[in-house]
Every structure is written in structure tokens, then in C-alpha cells.
ZADO-1210 file (C-alpha; in nm, 4 decimals, padded with zeros to 6 digits):
<atoms>
<atom x="11.4443" y="08.2047" z="12.2637" code="MET" pos="1"/>
<atom x="11.6502" y="08.0814" z="11.9686" code="SER" pos="2"/>
<atom x="11.5677" y="08.2125" z="11.6219" code="LYS" pos="3"/>
<atom x="11.7423" y="07.9183" z="11.4533" code="VAL" pos="4"/>
<atom x="11.5217" y="07.6384" z="11.3185" code="TYR" pos="5"/>
<atom x="11.6246" y="07.3041" z="11.1755" code="GLY" pos="6"/>
<atom x="11.4407" y="07.3333" z="10.8428" code="SER" pos="7"/>
<atom x="11.2181" y="07.5561" z="10.6331" code="ALA" pos="8"/>
<atom x="10.9183" y="07.3417" z="10.7293" code="LYS" pos="9"/>
<atom x="10.9896" y="07.3906" z="11.0989" code="GLU" pos="10"/>
<atom x="11.0419" y="07.7659" z="11.0560" code="ALA" pos="11"/>
<atom x="10.7023" y="07.8028" z="10.8855" code="LEU" pos="12"/>
<atom x="10.5176" y="07.5777" z="11.1287" code="ASP" pos="13"/>
<atom x="10.2177" y="07.7445" z="11.2884" code="GLY" pos="14"/>
<atom x="10.2224" y="08.0660" z="11.0841" code="ILE" pos="15"/>
<atom x="10.0937" y="07.9659" z="10.7401" code="LEU" pos="16"/>
<atom x="09.7247" y="08.0091" z="10.6618" code="LYS" pos="17"/>
<atom x="09.5030" y="08.0330" z="10.3545" code="ASP" pos="18"/>
<atom x="09.4567" y="08.3804" z="10.2087" code="GLY" pos="19"/>
<atom x="09.7630" y="08.5398" z="10.3665" code="MET" pos="20"/>
<atom x="09.9862" y="08.8084" z="10.2148" code="LEU" pos="21"/>
<atom x="10.3489" y="08.7044" z="10.1701" code="ILE" pos="22"/>
<atom x="10.6355" y="08.9397" z="10.0796" code="ALA" pos="23"/>
<atom x="10.9158" y="08.7521" z="09.9005" code="ALA" pos="24"/>
<atom x="11.2682" y="08.8736" z="09.8362" code="GLY" pos="25"/>
<atom x="11.4678" y="08.8137" z="09.5207" code="GLY" pos="26"/>
<atom x="11.5113" y="08.9479" z="09.1701" code="PHE" pos="27"/>
<atom x="11.4634" y="08.6975" z="08.8913" code="GLY" pos="28"/>
<atom x="11.6250" y="08.3897" z="09.0434" code="LEU" pos="29"/>
<atom x="11.8920" y="08.5907" z="09.2281" code="CYS" pos="30"/>
<atom x="11.8508" y="08.5905" z="09.6044" code="GLY" pos="31"/>
<atom x="11.5194" y="08.4046" z="09.6132" code="ILE" pos="32"/>
<atom x="11.4215" y="08.2098" z="09.9290" code="PRO" pos="33"/>
<atom x="11.3928" y="07.8825" z="09.7399" code="GLU" pos="34"/>
<atom x="11.3886" y="07.6545" z="10.0466" code="LEU" pos="35"/>
<atom x="11.1033" y="07.8470" z="10.2063" code="LEU" pos="36"/>
<atom x="10.9121" y="07.8515" z="09.8776" code="ILE" pos="37"/>
<atom x="10.9453" y="07.4728" z="09.8526" code="ASP" pos="38"/>
<atom x="10.8169" y="07.4359" z="10.2082" code="ALA" pos="39"/>
<atom x="10.5147" y="07.6553" z="10.1292" code="ILE" pos="40"/>
<atom x="10.4417" y="07.4371" z="09.8259" code="VAL" pos="41"/>
<atom x="10.4535" y="07.1266" z="10.0457" code="GLU" pos="42"/>
<atom x="10.2249" y="07.2858" z="10.3070" code="SER" pos="43"/>
<atom x="09.9369" y="07.3105" z="10.0603" code="GLY" pos="44"/>
<atom x="09.8319" y="07.6550" z="10.1834" code="VAL" pos="45"/>
<atom x="09.6244" y="07.8328" z="09.9168" code="LYS" pos="46"/>
<atom x="09.4635" y="08.1599" z="09.8004" code="ASP" pos="47"/>
<atom x="09.7885" y="08.3440" z="09.8653" code="LEU" pos="48"/>
<atom x="09.8709" y="08.7006" z="09.7684" code="THR" pos="49"/>
<atom x="10.2438" y="08.7338" z="09.7013" code="VAL" pos="50"/>
<atom x="10.4326" y="09.0614" z="09.6739" code="ALA" pos="51"/>
<atom x="10.7518" y="09.0002" z="09.4792" code="SER" pos="52"/>
<atom x="10.9410" y="09.1713" z="09.1996" code="ASN" pos="53"/>
<atom x="10.8626" y="08.8776" z="08.9721" code="ASN" pos="54"/>
<atom x="10.7233" y="08.5259" z="08.9903" code="ALA" pos="55"/>
<atom x="11.0289" y="08.3127" z="08.9230" code="GLY" pos="56"/>
<atom x="11.0356" y="08.0896" z="08.6169" code="VAL" pos="57"/>
<atom x="10.8396" y="07.7817" z="08.5153" code="ASP" pos="58"/>
<atom x="10.9195" y="07.5062" z="08.7624" code="GLY" pos="59"/>
<atom x="11.1433" y="07.7044" z="08.9970" code="PHE" pos="60"/>
<atom x="11.1053" y="07.9681" z="09.2658" code="GLY" pos="61"/>
<atom x="10.7577" y="08.1193" z="09.2918" code="LEU" pos="62"/>
<atom x="10.6809" y="07.9457" z="08.9630" code="GLY" pos="63"/>
<atom x="10.6264" y="07.6290" z="09.1678" code="LYS" pos="64"/>
<atom x="10.3470" y="07.7961" z="09.3655" code="LEU" pos="65"/>
<atom x="10.1847" y="07.9069" z="09.0411" code="LEU" pos="66"/>
<atom x="10.1926" y="07.5531" z="08.9035" code="GLU" pos="67"/>
<atom x="10.0149" y="07.4206" z="09.2131" code="THR" pos="68"/>
<atom x="09.7579" y="07.7065" z="09.1938" code="ARG" pos="69"/>
<atom x="09.8380" y="07.8196" z="09.5472" code="GLN" pos="70"/>
<atom x="09.8746" y="08.1861" z="09.4472" code="ILE" pos="71"/>
<atom x="09.5545" y="08.3822" z="09.3963" code="LYS" pos="72"/>
<atom x="09.7134" y="08.7239" z="09.3355" code="LYS" pos="73"/>
<atom x="10.0581" y="08.8594" z="09.2476" code="MET" pos="74"/>
<atom x="10.1842" y="09.2089" z="09.3269" code="MET" pos="75"/>
<atom x="10.4760" y="09.2334" z="09.0840" code="SER" pos="76"/>
<atom x="10.6850" y="09.4455" z="08.8502" code="SER" pos="77"/>
<atom x="10.8010" y="09.1976" z="08.5864" code="TYR" pos="78"/>
<atom x="10.6518" y="08.8664" z="08.4789" code="VAL" pos="79"/>
<atom x="10.8041" y="08.8067" z="08.1361" code="GLY" pos="80"/>
<atom x="11.0072" y="08.4943" z="08.2175" code="GLU" pos="81"/>
<atom x="10.7182" y="08.2780" z="08.3323" code="ASN" pos="82"/>
<atom x="10.4920" y="08.1229" z="08.0686" code="ALA" pos="83"/>
<atom x="10.2554" y="07.9735" z="08.3289" code="GLU" pos="84"/>
<atom x="10.2162" y="08.3157" z="08.4908" code="PHE" pos="85"/>
<atom x="10.1213" y="08.4622" z="08.1534" code="MET" pos="86"/>
<atom x="09.8776" y="08.1799" z="08.0813" code="ARG" pos="87"/>
<atom x="09.7008" y="08.2102" z="08.4162" code="GLN" pos="88"/>
<atom x="09.6788" y="08.5883" z="08.3962" code="TYR" pos="89"/>
<atom x="09.5460" y="08.5976" z="08.0385" code="LEU" pos="90"/>
<atom x="09.2893" y="08.3284" z="08.1180" code="SER" pos="91"/>
<atom x="09.1639" y="08.5159" z="08.4256" code="GLY" pos="92"/>
<atom x="09.2829" y="08.2522" z="08.6732" code="GLU" pos="93"/>
<atom x="09.5313" y="08.4862" z="08.8436" code="LEU" pos="94"/>
<atom x="09.4896" y="08.8400" z="08.9719" code="GLU" pos="95"/>
<atom x="09.7752" y="09.0791" z="08.8997" code="LEU" pos="96"/>
<atom x="09.8572" y="09.4139" z="09.0559" code="GLU" pos="97"/>
<atom x="10.1321" y="09.5698" z="08.8458" code="PHE" pos="98"/>
<atom x="10.3769" y="09.7969" z="09.0290" code="ASN" pos="99"/>
<atom x="10.6642" y="09.9999" z="08.8899" code="PRO" pos="100"/>
<atom x="10.9770" y="09.8405" z="09.0312" code="GLN" pos="101"/>
<atom x="11.0832" y="10.1351" z="09.2465" code="GLY" pos="102"/>
<atom x="10.7269" y="10.1793" z="09.3704" code="THR" pos="103"/>
<atom x="10.7074" y="09.8166" z="09.4807" code="LEU" pos="104"/>
<atom x="11.0361" y="09.8453" z="09.6711" code="ALA" pos="105"/>
<atom x="10.9212" y="10.1683" z="09.8365" code="GLU" pos="106"/>
<atom x="10.5821" y="10.0173" z="09.9267" code="ARG" pos="107"/>
<atom x="10.7645" y="09.7391" z="10.1093" code="MET" pos="108"/>
<atom x="11.0057" y="09.9800" z="10.2777" code="ARG" pos="109"/>
<atom x="10.7178" y="10.2067" z="10.3789" code="ALA" pos="110"/>
<atom x="10.5334" y="09.9144" z="10.5362" code="GLY" pos="111"/>
<atom x="10.8439" y="09.8224" z="10.7326" code="GLY" pos="112"/>
<atom x="10.8733" y="10.1814" z="10.8556" code="ALA" pos="113"/>
<atom x="10.5058" y="10.1955" z="10.9562" code="GLY" pos="114"/>
<atom x="10.4163" y="10.4415" z="10.6782" code="ILE" pos="115"/>
<atom x="10.0651" y="10.3706" z="10.5439" code="PRO" pos="116"/>
<atom x="10.1037" y="10.5615" z="10.2163" code="GLY" pos="117"/>
<atom x="10.3173" y="10.8007" z="10.0125" code="PHE" pos="118"/>
<atom x="10.2932" y="11.0106" z="09.6967" code="TYR" pos="119"/>
<atom x="10.4971" y="10.9471" z="09.3822" code="THR" pos="120"/>
<atom x="10.5048" y="11.0780" z="09.0244" code="LYS" pos="121"/>
<atom x="10.5765" y="10.7310" z="08.8898" code="THR" pos="122"/>
<atom x="10.2759" y="10.5988" z="08.6998" code="GLY" pos="123"/>
<atom x="10.0913" y="10.9290" z="08.6632" code="VAL" pos="124"/>
<atom x="09.8914" y="10.9282" z="08.3378" code="GLY" pos="125"/>
<atom x="09.9093" y="10.5494" z="08.2990" code="THR" pos="126"/>
<atom x="09.6886" y="10.2546" z="08.3956" code="VAL" pos="127"/>
<atom x="09.8937" y="10.2356" z="08.7164" code="ILE" pos="128"/>
<atom x="09.7231" y="10.5545" z="08.8348" code="ALA" pos="129"/>
<atom x="09.3654" y="10.4401" z="08.7763" code="GLU" pos="130"/>
<atom x="09.1543" y="10.4540" z="09.0910" code="GLY" pos="131"/>
<atom x="09.4303" y="10.6095" z="09.3025" code="LYS" pos="132"/>
<atom x="09.4263" y="10.9410" z="09.4842" code="ASP" pos="133"/>
<atom x="09.5857" y="11.2250" z="09.2839" code="HIS" pos="134"/>
<atom x="09.7338" y="11.5337" z="09.4436" code="LYS" pos="135"/>
<atom x="09.9354" y="11.8319" z="09.3235" code="GLU" pos="136"/>
<atom x="10.2598" y="11.9424" z="09.4845" code="PHE" pos="137"/>
<atom x="10.4307" y="12.2539" z="09.3442" code="ASN" pos="138"/>
<atom x="10.2329" y="12.2250" z="09.0221" code="GLY" pos="139"/>
<atom x="10.3173" y="11.8561" z="08.9656" code="GLU" pos="140"/>
<atom x="10.0679" y="11.5694" z="08.9874" code="THR" pos="141"/>
<atom x="10.1402" y="11.2743" z="09.2133" code="TYR" pos="142"/>
<atom x="09.9533" y="10.9535" z="09.2938" code="ILE" pos="143"/>
<atom x="09.9277" y="10.7892" z="09.6327" code="MET" pos="144"/>
<atom x="10.0604" y="10.4376" z="09.6844" code="GLU" pos="145"/>
<atom x="09.9949" y="10.2322" z="09.9958" code="GLU" pos="146"/>
<atom x="10.2614" y="10.0691" z="10.2084" code="GLY" pos="147"/>
<atom x="10.2695" y="09.6885" z="10.2066" code="ILE" pos="148"/>
<atom x="10.2110" y="09.5231" z="10.5427" code="PHE" pos="149"/>
<atom x="10.2632" y="09.1506" z="10.4858" code="ALA" pos="150"/>
<atom x="10.1593" y="08.8674" z="10.7147" code="ASP" pos="151"/>
<atom x="10.5005" y="08.7080" z="10.6658" code="ILE" pos="152"/>
<atom x="10.8220" y="08.7833" z="10.4781" code="SER" pos="153"/>
<atom x="11.0391" y="08.5135" z="10.3224" code="ILE" pos="154"/>
<atom x="11.3897" y="08.6274" z="10.2306" code="VAL" pos="155"/>
<atom x="11.7371" y="08.4968" z="10.1492" code="LYS" pos="156"/>
<atom x="12.0741" y="08.6218" z="10.2785" code="ALA" pos="157"/>
<atom x="12.4311" y="08.5024" z="10.2456" code="TRP" pos="158"/>
<atom x="12.5357" y="08.4909" z="10.6097" code="LYS" pos="159"/>
<atom x="12.3768" y="08.5662" z="10.9460" code="ALA" pos="160"/>
<atom x="12.4583" y="08.5314" z="11.3129" code="ASP" pos="161"/>
<atom x="12.2323" y="08.3477" z="11.5539" code="GLU" pos="162"/>
<atom x="12.0332" y="08.6627" z="11.6355" code="THR" pos="163"/>
<atom x="11.9518" y="08.7275" z="11.2672" code="GLY" pos="164"/>
<atom x="12.1984" y="09.0054" z="11.1886" code="ASN" pos="165"/>
<atom x="12.2525" y="08.9377" z="10.8191" code="ALA" pos="166"/>
<atom x="12.4813" y="09.0104" z="10.5253" code="ILE" pos="167"/>
<atom x="12.3642" y="08.9864" z="10.1642" code="PHE" pos="168"/>
<atom x="12.6086" y="08.9066" z="09.8861" code="ARG" pos="169"/>
<atom x="12.6380" y="09.1560" z="09.6009" code="LYS" pos="170"/>
<atom x="12.3262" y="09.1808" z="09.3771" code="THR" pos="171"/>
<atom x="12.1458" y="08.9116" z="09.5777" code="ALA" pos="172"/>
<atom x="12.0573" y="09.1885" z="09.8224" code="ARG" pos="173"/>
<atom x="11.8024" y="09.3341" z="09.5733" code="ASN" pos="174"/>
<atom x="11.4446" y="09.3263" z="09.7149" code="PHE" pos="175"/>
<atom x="11.5366" y="09.1249" z="10.0238" code="ASN" pos="176"/>
<atom x="11.5854" y="09.4104" z="10.2774" code="PRO" pos="177"/>
<atom x="11.2543" y="09.5909" z="10.2080" code="PRO" pos="178"/>
<atom x="11.0699" y="09.2581" z="10.1869" code="ALA" pos="179"/>
<atom x="11.2158" y="09.1514" z="10.5214" code="ALA" pos="180"/>
<atom x="11.1102" y="09.4767" z="10.6846" code="MET" pos="181"/>
<atom x="10.7438" y="09.4727" z="10.5835" code="CYS" pos="182"/>
<atom x="10.6409" y="09.1347" z="10.7252" code="GLY" pos="183"/>
<atom x="10.4853" y="09.0886" z="11.0678" code="LYS" pos="184"/>
<atom x="10.7018" y="08.7764" z="11.0876" code="ILE" pos="185"/>
<atom x="11.0228" y="08.7509" z="10.8834" code="CYS" pos="186"/>
<atom x="11.1723" y="08.4115" z="10.8037" code="ILE" pos="187"/>
<atom x="11.5209" y="08.4202" z="10.6544" code="MET" pos="188"/>
<atom x="11.7221" y="08.1435" z="10.4929" code="GLU" pos="189"/>
<atom x="12.1008" y="08.1733" z="10.4724" code="VAL" pos="190"/>
<atom x="12.3984" y="07.9804" z="10.3450" code="GLU" pos="191"/>
<atom x="12.5862" y="08.0091" z="10.6725" code="GLU" pos="192"/>
<atom x="12.4992" y="08.0822" z="11.0357" code="ILE" pos="193"/>
<atom x="12.7882" y="08.2126" z="11.2436" code="VAL" pos="194"/>
<atom x="12.8210" y="08.2763" z="11.6195" code="PRO" pos="195"/>
<atom x="12.6710" y="08.5957" z="11.7584" code="THR" pos="196"/>
<atom x="12.9270" y="08.8741" z="11.7690" code="GLY" pos="197"/>
<atom x="13.1464" y="08.7343" z="11.4914" code="SER" pos="198"/>
<atom x="13.0163" y="08.9739" z="11.2238" code="LEU" pos="199"/>
<atom x="13.1606" y="09.3242" z="11.1941" code="ASP" pos="200"/>
<atom x="12.8731" y="09.5596" z="11.2866" code="PRO" pos="201"/>
<atom x="12.9703" y="09.7908" z="11.0001" code="ASP" pos="202"/>
<atom x="12.9178" y="09.5082" z="10.7501" code="HIS" pos="203"/>
<atom x="12.5656" y="09.4112" z="10.8561" code="ILE" pos="204"/>
<atom x="12.2970" y="09.4926" z="10.5982" code="HIS" pos="205"/>
<atom x="11.9884" y="09.3711" z="10.7888" code="MET" pos="206"/>
<atom x="11.9661" y="09.4102" z="11.1669" code="PRO" pos="207"/>
<atom x="11.8436" y="09.1029" z="11.3500" code="GLY" pos="208"/>
<atom x="11.5537" y="09.2973" z="11.5016" code="VAL" pos="209"/>
<atom x="11.3693" y="09.2443" z="11.1714" code="TYR" pos="210"/>
<atom x="11.4364" y="08.8676" z="11.1598" code="VAL" pos="211"/>
<atom x="11.2193" y="08.6331" z="11.3670" code="HIS" pos="212"/>
<atom x="11.3123" y="08.2878" z="11.2345" code="ARG" pos="213"/>
<atom x="11.6288" y="08.1649" z="11.0683" code="LEU" pos="214"/>
<atom x="11.7348" y="07.8545" z="10.8755" code="ILE" pos="215"/>
<atom x="12.0529" y="07.7384" z="10.7046" code="GLN" pos="216"/>
<atom x="12.0554" y="07.5247" z="10.3923" code="GLY" pos="217"/>
<atom x="12.2013" y="07.4379" z="10.0535" code="GLU" pos="218"/>
<atom x="12.0922" y="07.6472" z="09.7542" code="HIS" pos="219"/>
<atom x="12.0857" y="07.5669" z="09.3861" code="GLU" pos="220"/>
<atom x="12.1696" y="07.9178" z="09.2541" code="LYS" pos="221"/>
<atom x="12.0282" y="07.8762" z="08.9051" code="ARG" pos="222"/>
<atom x="12.1057" y="08.1184" z="08.6250" code="ILE" pos="223"/>
<atom x="11.7861" y="08.2615" z="08.4783" code="GLU" pos="224"/>
<atom x="11.9234" y="08.3425" z="08.1337" code="GLN" pos="225"/>
<atom x="12.2589" y="08.1933" z="08.0370" code="ARG" pos="226"/>
<atom x="12.4241" y="08.3909" z="07.7567" code="THR" pos="227"/>
<atom x="12.7622" y="08.2874" z="07.6193" code="THR" pos="228"/>
<atom x="12.9819" y="08.3890" z="07.3284" code="ARG" pos="229"/>
<atom x="13.0710" y="08.1358" z="07.0578" code="PRO" pos="230"/>
<atom x="13.4145" y="07.9920" z="07.1213" code="ARG" pos="231"/>
<atom x="13.6588" y="08.1557" z="06.8754" code="PRO" pos="232"/>
<atom x="13.8166" y="07.9320" z="06.6150" code="ALA" pos="233"/>
<atom x="14.1646" y="07.8093" z="06.7022" code="ALA" pos="234"/>
</atoms>
């Protein structure tokens, strides 16, 4: 059965439901699955929990799902670029589960590996540790974090073959591999789909066994914060 679908809407058909947990790849606006996010917005599905490093920016990426109030809870590390996120959180409209960045990545990876929980020193003695199991190892205190097992994963890669073997481009790899691994169903969008067998096996970052549905499309590739130097005087 082919993994290649004609559009993001087709790839998500039959698997979206209210209240589901979605793991989303990306870091800032780098490597985000923008086509799949747009299709989720159009679907109208609601009460979502989304595990992602951040929540995009106002009007783009996951920020679109915040504007339409389709996200009930975010599991994130950084939210400082999104004014609507801040407004909803401070007003009590949005639940937030803060995760240290490395912890969030490891929770996704653990879920993909079938590991229900692990101990880490990160967050000990902070609000992150409240309500979590504490245990000592060799005289050091650790807290237990649970693996993330998402209903679906939405991720972005640079290139993939028709079986889903994928290559990420430079820093756009970021959270995409662990996010892809932890979903029961992984939908991946790419810039280019190539024939099976045309990719060097040593260059593949994400084996196709993790990818269930695949789409190709055009991407905007916005810059989150553009910083330039003043042009020197002639």
C-alpha cells in the first residue's frame, strides 16, 4: 500500500479526532510541518493536546491553531515568541505543561522506543519537579519523567523516498526525529519525494518504518527573527 498522499488533507483523513495528543516537529519556525498544521486548522478538530518545543508565532505554524482555539493544552519548552499563547495562558484559557528542552526531546524519544518513563536530574528543586516521583541514585536526586505516546505525529523533512526513508536538512532536523518516533501514526511532509532506492542508506536520518503517510508540497520557510547589520556608509 502506498504511503504517498496527494495532499495534507488526504493524509490526515480518517485519523483526526477531538481531544487527541499530537506530537509536532520543528524548532521555532525551522522544520515545522506547516502544511499539516494548516490542514488540521481546516478540519476544525478541537480540544487538542500538542507536544512541541514551542507554539510557533502569531498567525503562523501552531500559532494558527491557538488563534482558532483548537488547542486545549501545550506541552512545550519555549513560548516567548507568541503573544496569543501568552494571553491565553495568563487568562487561564490554555493549559501548559512546561518541559526542559532536553527532557521534552527525551520524552518523545522514549515514547518511540516503548520506554514508559526515565529518571533525570533536570528540573530537580524547581516547579518542574512538583508532583513527580523522586529517587536517589549514588547520592543524587532524580525525578521521573514519562515517555510521550502521541496519537499522531506531524513532522517535516527535506527529502524522502516513496517508502518514507527521510533526510532532514541541517538544523531543520531538530525535534522532528523524536516527534516522528513517538506517534502511533506518523505523517511527514517533504519538499521532494524520490524513487525508492535512490537515497544512500548511510545518509538516511529517519527510517521509513516510522513513517506511515507522506506528502510533498511547497513551503514558505519564514524567518522567525530577522536580524541585519546597518549597511556601512560608502
